[in-house]
Structures are given as structure tokens and as C-alpha cells.
TITOR-838405 format. One record per atom (N, C-alpha, C, O, CB): residue number from 1; x, y, z; residue in three letters. Coordinates in steps of 0.02 Angstrom, whole numbers, plus 50000, padded with zeros to 5 digits. Each point is the difference from the previous one (the first is absolute). Glycine has a CB too. Layout:
N
NUM, X, Y, Z, ala
...
This chain:
120
1, 51622, 49856, 50603, met
1, 49969, 50025, 50035, met
1, 49988, 50079, 49997, met
1, 49944, 50022, 50012, met
1, 50090, 49875, 50039, met
2, 50016, 50144, 49934, lys
2, 50010, 50066, 49980, lys
2, 49911, 50007, 49917, lys
2, 49944, 50023, 49989, lys
2, 50263, 49973, 50057, lys
3, 49850, 49960, 49924, asn
3, 49921, 49998, 49913, asn
3, 49942, 49955, 50026, asn
3, 49963, 49995, 49951, asn
3, 50128, 49989, 49921, asn
4, 49882, 49984, 50175, leu
4, 49967, 49990, 50026, leu
4, 49946, 50063, 50011, leu
4, 49949, 50019, 49971, leu
4, 50135, 49890, 50058, leu
5, 49947, 50108, 50018, leu
5, 49950, 50048, 50025, leu
5, 50003, 50047, 49948, leu
5, 49964, 50046, 50019, leu
5, 50046, 49938, 50105, leu
6, 50012, 50030, 49819, arg
6, 50008, 50072, 49969, arg
6, 49936, 49965, 49960, arg
6, 49947, 50031, 49997, arg
6, 50203, 50038, 49997, arg
7, 49856, 49860, 49974, tyr
7, 49936, 49988, 49953, tyr
7, 49919, 49993, 50055, tyr
7, 49942, 50003, 49981, tyr
7, 50158, 49915, 49913, tyr
8, 49927, 50070, 50183, phe
8, 49937, 50006, 49998, phe
8, 49977, 50063, 50016, phe
8, 49944, 50012, 50021, phe
8, 50053, 49883, 49998, phe
9, 50041, 50140, 49973, thr
9, 49994, 50088, 49991, thr
9, 49957, 50002, 49970, thr
9, 49939, 50005, 50007, thr
9, 50153, 50039, 49991, thr
10, 49972, 49951, 49935, tyr
10, 49985, 50035, 49950, tyr
10, 49883, 49951, 49962, tyr
10, 49950, 50026, 49975, tyr
10, 50267, 50009, 49999, tyr
11, 49792, 49922, 50037, val
11, 49918, 49955, 50003, val
11, 49943, 50033, 50016, val
11, 49945, 50006, 49972, val
11, 50105, 49905, 50067, val
12, 49987, 50120, 50042, arg
12, 49944, 50001, 50014, arg
12, 49980, 50086, 49986, arg
12, 49942, 50019, 50006, arg
12, 50071, 49861, 50079, arg
13, 50039, 50165, 49897, arg
13, 50004, 50055, 49961, arg
13, 49941, 49987, 49952, arg
13, 49942, 50019, 50004, arg
13, 50188, 50004, 50011, arg
14, 49902, 49936, 49936, glu
14, 49956, 50003, 49916, glu
14, 49941, 49953, 50028, glu
14, 49955, 49981, 49964, glu
14, 50155, 50022, 49919, glu
15, 49893, 49986, 50161, lys
15, 49919, 49965, 50034, lys
15, 49946, 50071, 50002, lys
15, 49943, 50008, 49980, lys
15, 50123, 49883, 50126, lys
16, 49980, 50150, 49927, leu
16, 49946, 50068, 50035, leu
16, 49969, 50016, 49936, leu
16, 49943, 49987, 49982, leu
16, 50132, 50081, 50122, leu
17, 50017, 49987, 49834, arg
17, 49982, 49986, 49937, arg
17, 49931, 49983, 49967, arg
17, 49951, 50037, 49996, arg
17, 50153, 49938, 50027, arg
18, 49903, 49965, 49956, tyr
18, 49927, 49968, 49958, tyr
18, 49944, 49996, 50060, tyr
18, 49984, 49941, 50012, tyr
18, 50085, 49969, 49890, tyr
19, 49901, 50135, 50134, arg
19, 49962, 49997, 50051, arg
19, 49969, 50058, 49996, arg
19, 49941, 50016, 50003, arg
19, 50120, 49913, 50059, arg
20, 50011, 50115, 49927, gln
20, 49958, 50078, 49983, gln
20, 49999, 50010, 49924, gln
20, 49987, 50056, 49977, gln
20, 50058, 50010, 50134, gln
21, 49967, 49885, 49850, val
21, 49978, 50005, 49946, val
21, 49921, 49943, 49972, val
21, 49952, 50017, 49965, val
21, 50194, 50031, 50029, val
22, 49863, 49915, 50024, val
22, 49906, 49960, 50051, val
22, 49975, 50060, 50013, val
22, 49952, 50015, 49965, val
22, 50074, 49871, 50120, val
23, 49988, 50144, 49946, ala
23, 49936, 50057, 50034, ala
23, 49978, 50056, 49939, ala
23, 49942, 50019, 49993, ala
23, 50117, 49981, 50147, ala
24, 50013, 50031, 49804, arg
24, 49990, 50055, 49955, arg
24, 49935, 49955, 49961, arg
24, 49949, 50030, 49981, arg
24, 50195, 50041, 50006, arg
25, 49869, 49823, 49999, val
25, 49963, 50007, 49947, val
25, 49939, 49999, 50021, val
25, 49955, 49990, 49959, val
25, 50116, 49967, 49973, val
26, 49917, 50050, 50115, his
26, 49890, 49973, 50019, his
26, 50006, 50092, 49999, his
26, 49961, 50018, 50045, his
26, 49988, 49826, 50083, his
27, 50082, 50216, 49841, ala
27, 50005, 50060, 49986, ala
27, 49969, 50036, 49923, ala
27, 49976, 50055, 49984, ala
27, 50124, 49915, 50104, ala
28, 49913, 49975, 49882, leu
28, 49990, 49988, 49930, leu
28, 49930, 50007, 49987, leu
28, 49960, 50002, 50047, leu
28, 50135, 49925, 49945, leu
29, 49876, 50081, 49919, pro
29, 49956, 49991, 50012, pro
29, 50018, 49926, 49929, pro
29, 50045, 49979, 49963, pro
29, 49885, 50165, 50113, pro
30, 49981, 49839, 49945, glu
30, 49998, 49932, 50011, glu
30, 50040, 49967, 49926, glu
30, 50037, 49952, 50012, glu
30, 49839, 50057, 50075, glu
31, 50118, 50016, 49828, glu
31, 50013, 49962, 49979, glu
31, 50086, 49997, 50011, glu
31, 50031, 49950, 49981, glu
31, 49850, 50056, 49952, glu
32, 50151, 50046, 50096, tyr
32, 50075, 50006, 50011, tyr
32, 50013, 49948, 50043, tyr
32, 50058, 49981, 49995, tyr
32, 49956, 50140, 49992, tyr
33, 49934, 49829, 50078, arg
33, 50023, 49975, 50034, arg
33, 49970, 49956, 49999, arg
33, 49990, 49988, 50060, arg
33, 50053, 50078, 49982, arg
34, 49930, 49896, 49927, phe
34, 49964, 49943, 49937, phe
34, 50070, 49975, 49969, phe
34, 50013, 49940, 49998, phe
34, 49858, 50130, 49957, phe
35, 50188, 49997, 50012, thr
35, 50020, 49984, 49958, thr
35, 50047, 49985, 50034, thr
35, 50029, 49952, 49974, thr
35, 49923, 50092, 49944, thr
36, 50077, 49975, 50138, tyr
36, 50046, 50016, 50035, tyr
36, 50026, 49914, 50029, tyr
36, 50051, 49966, 49999, tyr
36, 49894, 50181, 50026, tyr
37, 49991, 49848, 49996, his
37, 49981, 49911, 50027, his
37, 50064, 49947, 49957, his
37, 50057, 49978, 50010, his
37, 49771, 50042, 49994, his
38, 50096, 49977, 49920, lys
38, 50046, 49962, 49966, lys
38, 50066, 50018, 49966, lys
38, 50013, 49946, 49972, lys
38, 49889, 50013, 50023, lys
39, 50136, 50072, 49993, ile
39, 50049, 50006, 49979, ile
39, 50056, 49972, 50097, ile
39, 50047, 49961, 49995, ile
39, 49895, 50155, 49863, ile
40, 50042, 49907, 50199, gln
40, 50026, 49968, 50053, gln
40, 49988, 49943, 50016, gln
40, 50033, 49978, 50047, gln
40, 49971, 50103, 49979, gln
41, 49940, 49872, 49937, his
41, 50002, 49948, 49994, his
41, 50041, 49962, 49942, his
41, 50027, 49945, 49992, his
41, 49879, 50087, 50068, his
42, 50087, 50010, 49916, tyr
42, 50032, 49951, 49940, tyr
42, 50086, 50038, 49997, tyr
42, 50037, 49966, 49965, tyr
42, 49820, 50008, 49943, tyr
43, 50162, 50061, 50109, met
43, 50072, 50023, 50027, met
43, 50011, 49948, 50055, met
43, 50031, 49954, 49972, met
43, 49962, 50183, 50006, met
44, 50000, 49851, 50068, trp
44, 50021, 49976, 50059, trp
44, 50008, 49906, 49998, trp
44, 50040, 49969, 50036, trp
44, 49895, 50156, 50022, trp
45, 50004, 49834, 49880, asn
45, 50033, 49940, 49991, asn
45, 50067, 50006, 49947, asn
45, 50025, 49950, 49975, asn
45, 49853, 49994, 50054, asn
46, 50145, 50124, 49958, his
46, 50069, 49966, 49959, his
46, 50055, 50038, 50074, his
46, 50057, 50022, 49998, his
46, 49909, 49986, 49811, his
47, 49999, 49987, 50232, ala
47, 50083, 50055, 50031, ala
47, 50022, 49922, 50049, ala
47, 49973, 49955, 50032, ala
47, 49980, 50237, 49999, ala
48, 50127, 49839, 49946, gly
48, 50053, 49960, 50045, gly
48, 50026, 50031, 50050, gly
48, 49995, 50058, 50020, gly
48, 50035, 49890, 49898, gly
49, 50011, 49989, 50109, gly
49, 50018, 50029, 50035, gly
49, 49947, 50028, 50079, gly
49, 49942, 49988, 50014, gly
49, 50134, 50022, 49860, gly
50, 49976, 50029, 50163, asp
50, 49950, 50010, 50046, asp
50, 49954, 50058, 50007, asp
50, 49982, 50027, 50052, asp
50, 50090, 49909, 49992, asp
51, 49907, 50083, 49879, gly
51, 49943, 50049, 49951, gly
51, 50022, 50069, 50043, gly
51, 49957, 50044, 50007, gly
51, 49912, 49861, 49956, gly
52, 50197, 50103, 50066, met
52, 49996, 50091, 50017, met
52, 50005, 50052, 49929, met
52, 49990, 50059, 49987, met
52, 50085, 49915, 50139, met
53, 49940, 49981, 49849, asp
53, 50005, 50034, 49936, asp
53, 49921, 50016, 49984, asp
53, 49972, 50050, 49978, asp
53, 50147, 49886, 49979, asp
54, 49870, 50034, 50053, met
54, 49922, 49987, 49952, met
54, 49935, 50068, 50044, met
54, 49949, 50028, 49981, met
54, 50075, 49783, 49994, met
55, 50025, 50189, 50102, ile
55, 49952, 50093, 50007, ile
55, 50032, 50051, 49992, ile
55, 49975, 50056, 50005, ile
55, 49962, 49920, 50074, ile
56, 50123, 50014, 49907, arg
56, 50003, 50073, 49952, arg
56, 49969, 50003, 49939, arg
56, 49965, 50049, 49990, arg
56, 50134, 49969, 50049, arg
57, 49905, 49935, 49914, val
57, 49938, 49979, 49940, val
57, 49940, 50054, 50030, val
57, 49989, 50061, 49994, val
57, 50039, 49780, 49980, val
58, 49949, 50118, 50052, leu
58, 49946, 50005, 50037, leu
58, 49963, 50075, 50008, leu
58, 49948, 50022, 49976, leu
58, 50109, 49876, 50077, leu
59, 49988, 50127, 49984, ala
59, 50023, 50092, 50033, ala
59, 49972, 50042, 49925, ala
59, 49948, 50028, 49981, ala
59, 50204, 49949, 50112, ala
60, 49929, 50006, 49874, asp
60, 49988, 50018, 49931, asp
60, 49971, 50029, 49954, asp
60, 50008, 50053, 49969, asp
60, 50017, 49894, 50059, asp
61, 49920, 49991, 49971, leu
61, 49922, 49994, 49979, leu
61, 49951, 50020, 50010, leu
61, 49957, 50016, 49958, leu
61, 50069, 49930, 50037, leu
62, 49970, 50058, 50081, leu
62, 49945, 50049, 50053, leu
62, 50002, 50047, 49952, leu
62, 49961, 50008, 49953, leu
62, 50062, 49976, 50183, leu
63, 50044, 50058, 49884, glu
63, 50042, 50086, 49974, glu
63, 49963, 49998, 49939, glu
63, 49965, 50050, 49988, glu
63, 50178, 49962, 50056, glu
64, 49856, 49951, 49923, leu
64, 49972, 49984, 49948, leu
64, 49925, 50035, 49988, leu
64, 49975, 50053, 49983, leu
64, 50101, 49844, 50031, leu
65, 49914, 50062, 49999, phe
65, 49911, 49989, 49986, phe
65, 49979, 50056, 50046, phe
65, 49946, 50025, 49986, phe
65, 50033, 49832, 49997, phe
66, 50066, 50177, 50089, glu
66, 49962, 50050, 50018, glu
66, 49977, 50076, 49966, glu
66, 49951, 50036, 50008, glu
66, 50099, 49896, 50074, glu
67, 50015, 50070, 49877, ala
67, 50032, 50026, 49965, ala
67, 49932, 50032, 49937, ala
67, 49982, 50057, 49984, ala
67, 50147, 49857, 50062, ala
68, 49847, 50014, 49934, gly
68, 49988, 49986, 49936, gly
68, 49902, 50030, 50036, gly
68, 49960, 50040, 49975, gly
68, 50168, 49827, 49953, gly
69, 49867, 50083, 50146, ala
69, 49921, 50056, 50003, ala
69, 50000, 50061, 50015, ala
69, 49964, 50041, 49972, ala
69, 49984, 49883, 50061, ala
70, 50101, 50090, 50025, ala
70, 50002, 50074, 49973, ala
70, 49974, 50055, 49954, ala
70, 49962, 50048, 50002, ala
70, 50103, 49901, 50029, ala
71, 49983, 50012, 49916, asp
71, 49967, 50049, 49931, asp
71, 49947, 49966, 49960, asp
71, 49970, 50015, 49949, asp
71, 50143, 50039, 50031, asp
72, 49887, 49898, 50056, gly
72, 49902, 50028, 49959, gly
72, 49979, 49919, 49963, gly
72, 49945, 49978, 49981, gly
72, 50083, 50195, 49951, gly
73, 50065, 49786, 50069, lys
73, 49997, 49970, 49939, lys
73, 49972, 49914, 50018, lys
73, 50005, 49970, 50053, lys
73, 50105, 50125, 49893, lys
74, 49865, 49885, 50003, arg
74, 49960, 49916, 49972, arg
74, 50063, 49943, 50063, arg
74, 50056, 50015, 50023, arg
74, 49904, 50016, 49775, arg
75, 50020, 49940, 50206, val
75, 50044, 49965, 50022, val
75, 50093, 49966, 49930, val
75, 50060, 49988, 50001, val
75, 49785, 49985, 50101, val
76, 50089, 50030, 49848, leu
76, 50038, 49933, 49963, leu
76, 50021, 50088, 49948, leu
76, 50037, 50008, 49951, leu
76, 49872, 49805, 50052, leu
77, 50063, 50219, 50022, glu
77, 50032, 50053, 49969, glu
77, 50089, 50018, 50011, glu
77, 50040, 50027, 49961, glu
77, 49827, 50010, 50053, glu
78, 50141, 49933, 50062, val
78, 50057, 50028, 50031, val
78, 50061, 49921, 49980, val
78, 50060, 50007, 49990, val
78, 49856, 50094, 50131, val
79, 50042, 49824, 49877, thr
79, 50044, 49927, 49985, thr
79, 49988, 50013, 49938, thr
79, 50037, 49953, 49984, thr
79, 49950, 49951, 50106, thr
80, 49995, 50118, 49855, gly
80, 50003, 49970, 49933, gly
80, 49959, 49933, 49987, gly
80, 50006, 49958, 50044, gly
80, 50108, 50095, 49955, gly
81, 49855, 49936, 49962, pro
81, 49964, 49936, 49986, pro
81, 50031, 49928, 50044, pro
81, 49973, 49955, 50032, pro
81, 50004, 50107, 49839, pro
82, 50090, 49952, 50113, asp
82, 50028, 49893, 50017, asp
82, 50015, 50028, 50062, asp
82, 50053, 50031, 50007, asp
82, 50023, 49883, 49880, asp
83, 49880, 50077, 50167, val
83, 50004, 50029, 50072, val
83, 50073, 49913, 49979, val
83, 50059, 50014, 49990, val
83, 49767, 50074, 50112, val
84, 50156, 49859, 49896, ala
84, 50072, 49945, 50019, ala
84, 50030, 50049, 49967, ala
84, 50000, 50049, 50038, ala
84, 49984, 49810, 49963, ala
85, 50048, 50158, 49935, gly
85, 50053, 50027, 49974, gly
85, 50042, 50056, 50053, gly
85, 50058, 50017, 49990, gly
85, 49873, 49958, 49893, gly
86, 50032, 50046, 50167, leu
86, 50023, 50072, 50030, leu
86, 50003, 49944, 50041, leu
86, 49999, 49966, 49949, leu
86, 49955, 50171, 50022, leu
87, 50048, 49817, 50077, cys
87, 50012, 49944, 50073, cys
87, 50046, 49983, 49979, cys
87, 50053, 50000, 50030, cys
87, 49855, 49952, 50016, cys
88, 50078, 50020, 49870, asp
88, 50097, 49984, 49997, asp
88, 50063, 50042, 49983, asp
88, 50055, 49979, 49984, asp
88, 49900, 49928, 49981, asp
89, 50029, 50139, 50039, glu
89, 50056, 50076, 49999, glu
89, 50006, 49990, 50035, glu
89, 50038, 49952, 50000, glu
89, 49953, 50129, 49957, glu
90, 49991, 49937, 50107, leu
90, 49981, 50029, 50097, leu
90, 50032, 49938, 50013, leu
90, 50019, 49999, 50059, leu
90, 49848, 50073, 49974, leu
91, 50151, 49862, 49929, leu
91, 50013, 49940, 50045, leu
91, 50092, 49974, 49962, leu
91, 50043, 49957, 50005, leu
91, 49782, 49995, 50019, leu
92, 50152, 50132, 49924, asp
92, 50102, 49966, 49999, asp
92, 50007, 50039, 50021, asp
92, 49968, 50046, 49975, asp
92, 50087, 49900, 49943, asp
93, 49989, 50073, 50145, thr
93, 50019, 50056, 50056, thr
93, 50015, 49929, 50056, thr
93, 50052, 49988, 50031, thr
93, 49852, 50155, 49939, thr
94, 50026, 49813, 50029, thr
94, 50022, 49970, 50073, thr
94, 50007, 49923, 49992, thr
94, 50020, 49981, 49945, thr
94, 49912, 50113, 50126, thr
95, 50058, 49866, 49967, lys
95, 50054, 49941, 50016, lys
95, 49919, 49976, 49982, lys
95, 49949, 50032, 50014, lys
95, 50189, 49976, 50094, lys
96, 49867, 49910, 49848, thr
96, 49942, 49989, 49999, thr
96, 49991, 49932, 49992, thr
96, 50048, 49987, 49964, thr
96, 49931, 50116, 50003, thr
97, 49994, 49848, 50042, trp
97, 50030, 49908, 49996, trp
97, 50024, 49984, 49951, trp
97, 50047, 49961, 49993, trp
97, 49881, 49997, 50059, trp
98, 50026, 50087, 49885, thr
98, 50018, 49970, 49881, thr
98, 50064, 50041, 50021, thr
98, 50048, 49973, 49973, thr
98, 49814, 50040, 49896, thr
99, 50156, 50038, 50166, asn
99, 50115, 49993, 49977, asn
99, 50001, 49960, 50060, asn
99, 50017, 50045, 50038, asn
99, 50062, 50092, 49909, asn
100, 49916, 49826, 50080, his
100, 50015, 49972, 50040, his
100, 50003, 49930, 49961, his
100, 50053, 49973, 49984, his
100, 49905, 50111, 50109, his
101, 49983, 49892, 49895, trp
101, 49980, 49911, 49952, trp
101, 50083, 50013, 49923, trp
101, 50039, 49956, 49981, trp
101, 49734, 50038, 50026, trp
102, 50224, 50067, 49974, his
102, 50052, 50031, 49935, his
102, 50050, 49986, 50025, his
102, 50038, 49966, 49966, his
102, 49916, 50126, 49986, his
103, 50063, 49923, 50103, glu
103, 50061, 49999, 49994, glu
103, 50028, 49917, 50029, glu
103, 50039, 49962, 49971, glu
103, 49960, 50189, 50040, glu
104, 49979, 49842, 50031, ala
104, 49981, 49912, 50015, ala
104, 50017, 49968, 49951, ala
104, 50052, 49968, 49992, ala
104, 49854, 50040, 50067, ala
105, 50045, 50000, 49902, leu
105, 49984, 49933, 49920, leu
105, 50095, 50016, 49949, leu
105, 50032, 49956, 49971, leu
105, 49756, 50078, 49990, leu
106, 50243, 50073, 50047, asn
106, 50036, 49988, 49989, asn
106, 50073, 49976, 50033, asn
106, 50051, 50003, 49965, asn
106, 49865, 50049, 49979, asn
107, 50084, 49935, 50090, arg
107, 50057, 49999, 50058, arg
107, 50004, 49895, 50009, arg
107, 50047, 49964, 50015, arg
107, 49908, 50200, 50072, arg
108, 49989, 49825, 49899, asp
108, 50003, 49924, 50008, asp
108, 49995, 49961, 49944, asp
108, 49987, 49942, 50014, asp
108, 49970, 50073, 50083, asp
109, 50049, 49999, 49834, ile
109, 49994, 50009, 49919, ile
109, 50077, 50001, 50003, ile
109, 50036, 49958, 49973, ile
109, 49840, 50118, 49985, ile
110, 50151, 49989, 50084, ala
110, 50062, 50006, 49960, ala
110, 50059, 49958, 50080, ala
110, 50059, 50012, 49987, ala
110, 49901, 50142, 49901, ala
111, 50038, 49835, 50131, arg
111, 50016, 49961, 50032, arg
111, 50019, 49926, 50011, arg
111, 50050, 49969, 50019, arg
111, 49906, 50118, 49988, arg
112, 49995, 49902, 49976, arg
112, 49988, 49930, 49963, arg
112, 50033, 49975, 49938, arg
112, 50031, 49947, 49996, arg
112, 49871, 50076, 50048, arg
113, 50089, 50016, 49914, leu
113, 50029, 50013, 49939, leu
113, 50082, 50026, 49986, leu
113, 50041, 49991, 49954, leu
113, 49833, 50030, 50035, leu
114, 50127, 50024, 50089, gly
114, 50065, 49998, 49984, gly
114, 50052, 50060, 49957, gly
114, 50061, 50002, 49992, gly
114, 49884, 49882, 50019, gly
115, 49999, 50160, 49969, thr
115, 49995, 50076, 49981, thr
115, 50036, 50030, 49999, thr
115, 50025, 50031, 49953, thr
115, 49911, 49974, 50072, thr
116, 50085, 49992, 50071, gly
116, 50052, 50065, 50007, gly
116, 49954, 50048, 50036, gly
116, 50020, 50041, 50042, gly
116, 50057, 49948, 49841, gly
117, 49833, 50000, 50091, asn
117, 49984, 50087, 50043, asn
117, 49956, 49968, 50055, asn
117, 49942, 50018, 50012, asn
117, 50044, 50092, 49877, asn
118, 50031, 49863, 50129, glu
118, 49958, 50004, 50090, glu
118, 50021, 50027, 50049, glu
118, 50016, 49967, 50050, glu
118, 49953, 49948, 49940, glu
119, 50035, 50137, 50006, ser
119, 49988, 50051, 50029, ser
119, 49914, 50060, 49972, ser
119, 49978, 50050, 50029, ser
119, 50184, 49919, 49988, ser
120, 49820, 50006, 49941, glu
120, 49949, 50050, 49958, glu
120, 49914, 49962, 50046, glu
120, 49945, 50022, 49985, glu
120, 50152, 49995, 49848, glu
């Protein structure tokens, strides 16, 4: 029961943090806002688990965008031309469904073939 309460407290705190991030996104210049929302949509489609890792990544992205906007840079100067590549780099630090499927495929084949790599 204690762990459940701790989890709900954590979720509540992360939801509040997410709302604060969303409010800051509205203050970005239009091209940054548009790009942020497109990246956010792309990344949420890949989020795994409870998605709480994604809130941290999106907050970090927002800080990057705020700094770029404050320096007067265009958004593509901050992200580079391969925005999807940037997203994939950011996703490397989070739990994604792709990672889950990757691990499940290796595990299922190892179990069936008895290769001894069942823990992967």
C-alpha cells in the first residue's frame, strides 16, 4: 500500500510538472511552438511504460528551445535539419515500445530455440 501511495504521489507531481511545461511552451515563438508540438506528438507515439520518462525529456527539450529562442536562433538552428534524428536521440534515454518489442522478440526466440539468452 505504501508503494502505491508513493506511486500516485509521484504521478501527481509529474502531472503538475507537465502542466508547467505546457504553460511555458505557450510562451515560445510560433515556429518553436509548432516544432515542439510536432516533436511531442512523435515522441508520445513511441513512449513506453507509464510515459513518465517522456515528461523529463520534453522538459529538457523545452529548456533547449527557450535558450535558442532567447538567443534569437531559428528553431532549425537548434534542432538541426534532421528533427526526427534529434527525437530518436532523445528517445534513447527513455523507455519506448520499440525497446519493449525488441527485447520481447529476442527473448521469445531465445526461449523457443533454447539458446540460453532468455534474460535479454
